[in-house]
N, C-alpha and C positions, 0 to 999 in steps of 0.2 A: 719645192722638194729637191734636194740635193743630188747632183748627179750620181754619188756613192750611193744613197738611199734607194735611187731608181734603180740600179744597177743590180743590187740588193735584192729587191722585189723581183726584178725580172728572173734572177737566178731561183729564186723560190719556185716562183710558177713554172720554170722550164722543170723542175726536179719533179713537181705536183704533177705537170703534164704526162711525163714519160712514166714515171711510175704507175699511174694509173692506167696509161695505153698499154704498158708491161704487164698489167694485173688483167687486163680485159681480155687482149689479144692473145698473150702466151697463156697466162694463167687459166682462164676460163675455156681457151683452145686446146690446149693441150691435156685439159682434165679426164675425158673419156679415155685418151690415149694411152696415157699413163696409168689409168686407174685411179689415181687422188688426186683430187681438186686441191688440197692443202699445200702438197709438195709443188705442183705445176704452179699453183696462186704465188707462192716463195719463189720459185724459178723466175716468173714474169717479173716480179717485183724487183728481185736483183739484176736483171737484163735491164729494166727501165731505170734502175739508179745508175748503172754502170754508163747507159747511153747520155742521162743527162749530165753525168760527169764531165763525158768526153766532149759534150757540148758546150758547157760552160767552161772548159779550161782548155781550149784549143788554142794554137796559136795564131794569131793574127798577121800574117804577113812575116816576112824574113827580116832580120834586123842583122846590119852589117857591121 
C-alpha cells in the first residue's frame, strides 16, 4: 500500500470516529436537555466533523 493511500484511509477513519463520537456523546447526550433528538444529533455530527477536520489538517511543526 502506498503512503498516499494509507494517509487517505487514515483521514477517512478519523472522520468516521469523530463524527460517530460526536453523534453519540453530544447528540444523544443533549437530546433530553434540548428537547429534540434530531437537532442535537445534527449538532453532534457537526461538532465531530469540525473536530476531525482540525485533527487532520493541523500543522506539524514550524517551517522556517
